[in-house]
A tleap script that builds the chain and sets N, CA, C and O, in Angstrom:
source leaprc.protein.ff14SB
mol = sequence {
  NMET THR GLU ALA ARG TYR PRO ASN GLU SER
  ALA GLU CYS ARG LEU PRO ARG LYS VAL LEU
  LEU VAL GLU GLU LYS ALA LEU VAL GLU ARG
  VAL GLU ALA VAL ALA ASP GLN ARG ARG LYS
  LEU PRO LEU GLY GLY ARG HIE ARG LEU GLU
  ALA GLU CYS VAL LEU GLY LEU LEU PHE LEU
  GLU CALA
}
set mol.1.N position { -85.697 -29.119 -34.410 }
set mol.1.CA position { -84.864 -28.593 -35.482 }
set mol.1.C position { -85.068 -29.455 -36.732 }
set mol.1.O position { -85.067 -30.683 -36.650 }
set mol.2.N position { -85.238 -28.819 -37.865 }
set mol.2.CA position { -85.425 -29.554 -39.107 }
set mol.2.C position { -84.069 -29.946 -39.680 }
set mol.2.O position { -83.056 -29.294 -39.426 }
set mol.3.N position { -84.073 -31.025 -40.460 }
set mol.3.CA position { -82.809 -31.474 -41.042 }
set mol.3.C position { -82.450 -30.627 -42.258 }
set mol.3.O position { -83.330 -30.101 -42.940 }
set mol.4.N position { -81.162 -30.500 -42.523 }
set mol.4.CA position { -80.695 -29.702 -43.660 }
set mol.4.C position { -81.062 -30.408 -44.956 }
set mol.4.O position { -80.974 -31.631 -45.058 }
set mol.5.N position { -81.465 -29.637 -45.924 }
set mol.5.CA position { -81.839 -30.185 -47.220 }
set mol.5.C position { -81.307 -29.283 -48.315 }
set mol.5.O position { -81.091 -28.089 -48.108 }
set mol.6.N position { -81.102 -29.867 -49.476 }
set mol.6.CA position { -80.732 -29.086 -50.641 }
set mol.6.C position { -82.009 -28.529 -51.267 }
set mol.6.O position { -83.052 -29.179 -51.203 }
set mol.7.N position { -81.949 -27.350 -51.865 }
set mol.7.CA position { -83.143 -26.787 -52.510 }
set mol.7.C position { -83.663 -27.732 -53.603 }
set mol.7.O position { -82.889 -28.275 -54.392 }
set mol.8.N position { -84.959 -27.909 -53.631 }
set mol.8.CA position { -85.637 -28.752 -54.634 }
set mol.8.C position { -85.133 -30.192 -54.641 }
set mol.8.O position { -85.157 -30.852 -55.680 }
set mol.9.N position { -84.683 -30.676 -53.504 }
set mol.9.CA position { -84.165 -32.039 -53.428 }
set mol.9.C position { -85.318 -33.039 -53.422 }
set mol.9.O position { -86.282 -32.897 -52.670 }
set mol.10.N position { -85.194 -34.054 -54.277 }
set mol.10.CA position { -86.240 -35.082 -54.340 }
set mol.10.C position { -85.984 -36.135 -53.266 }
set mol.10.O position { -84.890 -36.236 -52.711 }
set mol.11.N position { -87.024 -36.910 -52.991 }
set mol.11.CA position { -86.900 -37.985 -52.001 }
set mol.11.C position { -85.900 -39.039 -52.470 }
set mol.11.O position { -85.173 -39.609 -51.657 }
set mol.12.N position { -85.860 -39.301 -53.784 }
set mol.12.CA position { -84.921 -40.306 -54.296 }
set mol.12.C position { -83.474 -39.828 -54.197 }
set mol.12.O position { -82.549 -40.640 -54.207 }
set mol.13.N position { -83.283 -38.556 -54.104 }
set mol.13.CA position { -81.942 -37.997 -53.916 }
set mol.13.C position { -81.596 -37.935 -52.422 }
set mol.13.O position { -80.445 -38.138 -52.034 }
set mol.14.N position { -82.586 -37.659 -51.609 }
set mol.14.CA position { -82.351 -37.479 -50.169 }
set mol.14.C position { -82.013 -38.789 -49.464 }
set mol.14.O position { -81.134 -38.818 -48.603 }
set mol.15.N position { -82.691 -39.859 -49.815 }
set mol.15.CA position { -82.474 -41.133 -49.136 }
set mol.15.C position { -81.015 -41.610 -49.239 }
set mol.15.O position { -80.429 -41.963 -48.215 }
set mol.16.N position { -80.418 -41.632 -50.421 }
set mol.16.CA position { -79.004 -42.048 -50.483 }
set mol.16.C position { -78.082 -41.123 -49.675 }
set mol.16.O position { -77.082 -41.574 -49.116 }
set mol.17.N position { -78.420 -39.840 -49.618 }
set mol.17.CA position { -77.623 -38.911 -48.807 }
set mol.17.C position { -77.722 -39.249 -47.324 }
set mol.17.O position { -76.727 -39.190 -46.602 }
set mol.18.N position { -78.912 -39.601 -46.875 }
set mol.18.CA position { -79.099 -39.956 -45.470 }
set mol.18.C position { -78.342 -41.238 -45.134 }
set mol.18.O position { -77.726 -41.341 -44.073 }
set mol.19.N position { -78.390 -42.215 -46.042 }
set mol.19.CA position { -77.666 -43.470 -45.840 }
set mol.19.C position { -76.163 -43.203 -45.767 }
set mol.19.O position { -75.472 -43.734 -44.898 }
set mol.20.N position { -75.669 -42.384 -46.679 }
set mol.20.CA position { -74.250 -42.048 -46.694 }
set mol.20.C position { -73.844 -41.323 -45.415 }
set mol.20.O position { -72.769 -41.580 -44.873 }
set mol.21.N position { -74.678 -40.437 -44.939 }
set mol.21.CA position { -74.383 -39.707 -43.707 }
set mol.21.C position { -74.246 -40.669 -42.522 }
set mol.21.O position { -73.354 -40.502 -41.690 }
set mol.22.N position { -75.112 -41.659 -42.446 }
set mol.22.CA position { -75.027 -42.654 -41.375 }
set mol.22.C position { -73.709 -43.423 -41.482 }
set mol.22.O position { -73.042 -43.656 -40.474 }
set mol.23.N position { -73.337 -43.812 -42.688 }
set mol.23.CA position { -72.081 -44.535 -42.898 }
set mol.23.C position { -70.873 -43.664 -42.558 }
set mol.23.O position { -69.906 -44.149 -41.970 }
set mol.24.N position { -70.921 -42.387 -42.923 }
set mol.24.CA position { -69.819 -41.476 -42.608 }
set mol.24.C position { -69.666 -41.308 -41.096 }
set mol.24.O position { -68.546 -41.290 -40.584 }
set mol.25.N position { -70.774 -41.188 -40.389 }
set mol.25.CA position { -70.711 -41.061 -38.932 }
set mol.25.C position { -70.114 -42.309 -38.310 }
set mol.25.O position { -69.312 -42.212 -37.382 }
set mol.26.N position { -70.494 -43.489 -38.808 }
set mol.26.CA position { -69.943 -44.748 -38.295 }
set mol.26.C position { -68.440 -44.823 -38.562 }
set mol.26.O position { -67.679 -45.298 -37.719 }
set mol.27.N position { -68.018 -44.356 -39.729 }
set mol.27.CA position { -66.593 -44.356 -40.067 }
set mol.27.C position { -65.808 -43.450 -39.127 }
set mol.27.O position { -64.743 -43.833 -38.643 }
set mol.28.N position { -66.321 -42.263 -38.866 }
set mol.28.CA position { -65.646 -41.330 -37.958 }
set mol.28.C position { -65.543 -41.936 -36.561 }
set mol.28.O position { -64.502 -41.832 -35.912 }
set mol.29.N position { -66.610 -42.564 -36.102 }
set mol.29.CA position { -66.580 -43.201 -34.781 }
set mol.29.C position { -65.545 -44.320 -34.743 }
set mol.29.O position { -64.855 -44.490 -33.738 }
set mol.30.N position { -65.429 -45.083 -35.827 }
set mol.30.CA position { -64.445 -46.180 -35.881 }
set mol.30.C position { -63.020 -45.627 -35.875 }
set mol.30.O position { -62.152 -46.146 -35.174 }
set mol.31.N position { -62.783 -44.574 -36.655 }
set mol.31.CA position { -61.451 -43.957 -36.692 }
set mol.31.C position { -61.086 -43.425 -35.307 }
set mol.31.O position { -59.949 -43.577 -34.861 }
set mol.32.N position { -62.043 -42.805 -34.635 }
set mol.32.CA position { -61.787 -42.293 -33.289 }
set mol.32.C position { -61.496 -43.424 -32.312 }
set mol.32.O position { -60.650 -43.278 -31.430 }
set mol.33.N position { -62.189 -44.549 -32.460 }
set mol.33.CA position { -61.949 -45.699 -31.577 }
set mol.33.C position { -60.547 -46.267 -31.799 }
set mol.33.O position { -59.860 -46.616 -30.839 }
set mol.34.N position { -60.124 -46.359 -33.054 }
set mol.34.CA position { -58.782 -46.869 -33.353 }
set mol.34.C position { -57.724 -45.902 -32.826 }
set mol.34.O position { -56.711 -46.333 -32.277 }
set mol.35.N position { -57.951 -44.607 -32.986 }
set mol.35.CA position { -57.008 -43.612 -32.468 }
set mol.35.C position { -56.910 -43.712 -30.948 }
set mol.35.O position { -55.825 -43.558 -30.387 }
set mol.36.N position { -58.023 -43.966 -30.282 }
set mol.36.CA position { -58.008 -44.122 -28.832 }
set mol.36.C position { -57.198 -45.350 -28.433 }
set mol.36.O position { -56.452 -45.312 -27.455 }
set mol.37.N position { -57.344 -46.437 -29.185 }
set mol.37.CA position { -56.550 -47.642 -28.915 }
set mol.37.C position { -55.063 -47.343 -29.075 }
set mol.37.O position { -54.248 -47.780 -28.262 }
set mol.38.N position { -54.709 -46.598 -30.124 }
set mol.38.CA position { -53.306 -46.268 -30.364 }
set mol.38.C position { -52.751 -45.422 -29.223 }
set mol.38.O position { -51.619 -45.630 -28.786 }
set mol.39.N position { -53.541 -44.474 -28.743 }
set mol.39.CA position { -53.074 -43.609 -27.642 }
set mol.39.C position { -52.848 -44.402 -26.361 }
set mol.39.O position { -52.037 -44.007 -25.524 }
set mol.40.N position { -53.555 -45.513 -26.200 }
set mol.40.CA position { -53.422 -46.325 -24.995 }
set mol.40.C position { -52.231 -47.280 -25.047 }
set mol.40.O position { -51.883 -47.884 -24.032 }
set mol.41.N position { -51.604 -47.423 -26.207 }
set mol.41.CA position { -50.452 -48.306 -26.323 }
set mol.41.C position { -49.289 -47.758 -25.500 }
set mol.41.O position { -49.146 -46.543 -25.362 }
set mol.42.N position { -48.460 -48.643 -24.953 }
set mol.42.CA position { -47.277 -48.151 -24.246 }
set mol.42.C position { -46.322 -47.508 -25.249 }
set mol.42.O position { -46.355 -47.819 -26.439 }
set mol.43.N position { -45.487 -46.625 -24.762 }
set mol.43.CA position { -44.521 -45.989 -25.646 }
set mol.43.C position { -43.579 -47.041 -26.199 }
set mol.43.O position { -43.239 -48.006 -25.515 }
set mol.44.N position { -43.166 -46.853 -27.421 }
set mol.44.CA position { -42.303 -47.824 -28.083 }
set mol.44.C position { -40.855 -47.690 -27.637 }
set mol.44.O position { -40.533 -46.946 -26.710 }
set mol.45.N position { -40.001 -48.424 -28.318 }
set mol.45.CA position { -38.573 -48.400 -28.012 }
set mol.45.C position { -37.921 -47.133 -28.542 }
set mol.45.O position { -38.585 -46.146 -28.855 }
set mol.46.N position { -36.626 -47.195 -28.628 }
set mol.46.CA position { -35.863 -46.046 -29.113 }
set mol.46.C position { -36.166 -45.790 -30.583 }
set mol.46.O position { -36.586 -46.684 -31.318 }
set mol.47.N position { -35.945 -44.574 -30.982 }
set mol.47.CA position { -36.070 -44.210 -32.385 }
set mol.47.C position { -34.991 -44.954 -33.152 }
set mol.47.O position { -33.908 -45.183 -32.614 }
set mol.48.N position { -35.254 -45.332 -34.382 }
set mol.48.CA position { -34.320 -46.121 -35.171 }
set mol.48.C position { -32.942 -45.480 -35.242 }
set mol.48.O position { -31.937 -46.166 -35.056 }
set mol.49.N position { -32.874 -44.182 -35.505 }
set mol.49.CA position { -31.580 -43.514 -35.615 }
set mol.49.C position { -30.848 -43.508 -34.279 }
set mol.49.O position { -29.630 -43.676 -34.231 }
set mol.50.N position { -31.587 -43.316 -33.209 }
set mol.50.CA position { -30.974 -43.332 -31.882 }
set mol.50.C position { -30.407 -44.720 -31.598 }
set mol.50.O position { -29.303 -44.840 -31.068 }
set mol.51.N position { -31.140 -45.750 -31.939 }
set mol.51.CA position { -30.678 -47.120 -31.724 }
set mol.51.C position { -29.444 -47.396 -32.572 }
set mol.51.O position { -28.523 -48.068 -32.106 }
set mol.52.N position { -29.401 -46.896 -33.802 }
set mol.52.CA position { -28.231 -47.099 -34.651 }
set mol.52.C position { -27.003 -46.420 -34.066 }
set mol.52.O position { -25.900 -46.961 -34.139 }
set mol.53.N position { -27.186 -45.244 -33.487 }
set mol.53.CA position { -26.065 -44.547 -32.868 }
set mol.53.C position { -25.535 -45.352 -31.680 }
set mol.53.O position { -24.325 -45.508 -31.521 }
set mol.54.N position { -26.428 -45.851 -30.864 }
set mol.54.CA position { -26.021 -46.641 -29.698 }
set mol.54.C position { -25.311 -47.915 -30.169 }
set mol.54.O position { -24.275 -48.291 -29.620 }
set mol.55.N position { -25.872 -48.576 -31.187 }
set mol.55.CA position { -25.244 -49.782 -31.699 }
set mol.55.C position { -23.880 -49.469 -32.298 }
set mol.55.O position { -22.932 -50.239 -32.139 }
set mol.56.N position { -23.786 -48.350 -32.979 }
set mol.56.CA position { -22.510 -47.934 -33.550 }
set mol.56.C position { -21.467 -47.733 -32.461 }
set mol.56.O position { -20.315 -48.133 -32.630 }
set mol.57.N position { -21.847 -47.128 -31.359 }
set mol.57.CA position { -20.928 -46.918 -30.251 }
set mol.57.C position { -20.498 -48.259 -29.661 }
set mol.57.O position { -19.335 -48.426 -29.294 }
set mol.58.N position { -21.411 -49.202 -29.568 }
set mol.58.CA position { -21.065 -50.518 -29.044 }
set mol.58.C position { -20.049 -51.219 -29.938 }
set mol.58.O position { -19.116 -51.860 -29.453 }
set mol.59.N position { -20.242 -51.091 -31.248 }
set mol.59.CA position { -19.296 -51.727 -32.164 }
set mol.59.C position { -17.929 -51.034 -32.105 }
set mol.59.O position { -16.898 -51.693 -32.247 }
set mol.60.N position { -17.911 -49.709 -31.896 }
set mol.60.CA position { -16.641 -48.991 -31.800 }
set mol.60.C position { -15.874 -49.387 -30.542 }
set mol.60.O position { -14.646 -49.459 -30.548 }
set mol.61.N position { -16.606 -49.641 -29.476 }
set mol.61.CA position { -15.978 -49.980 -28.210 }
set mol.61.C position { -15.451 -51.407 -28.201 }
set mol.61.O position { -14.561 -51.721 -27.411 }
set mol.62.N position { -15.966 -52.268 -29.046 }
set mol.62.CA position { -15.597 -53.684 -29.034 }
set mol.62.C position { -14.239 -53.945 -29.632 }
set mol.62.O position { -13.799 -55.094 -29.688 }
savepdb mol mol.pdb
quit
């Protein structure tokens, strides 16, 4: 399969596009790796509002 090209594209125009494409692919892979790390994190604590409600109830009971 041939690579996609713009009509009448010069070599001096194509090379920077190829370099940018490699960098974009690396960026996408990095973002996906970070997202995978985030998905592997344990679930966090209570939602802030939920915690405030619980704390409010504790203060009312005291």
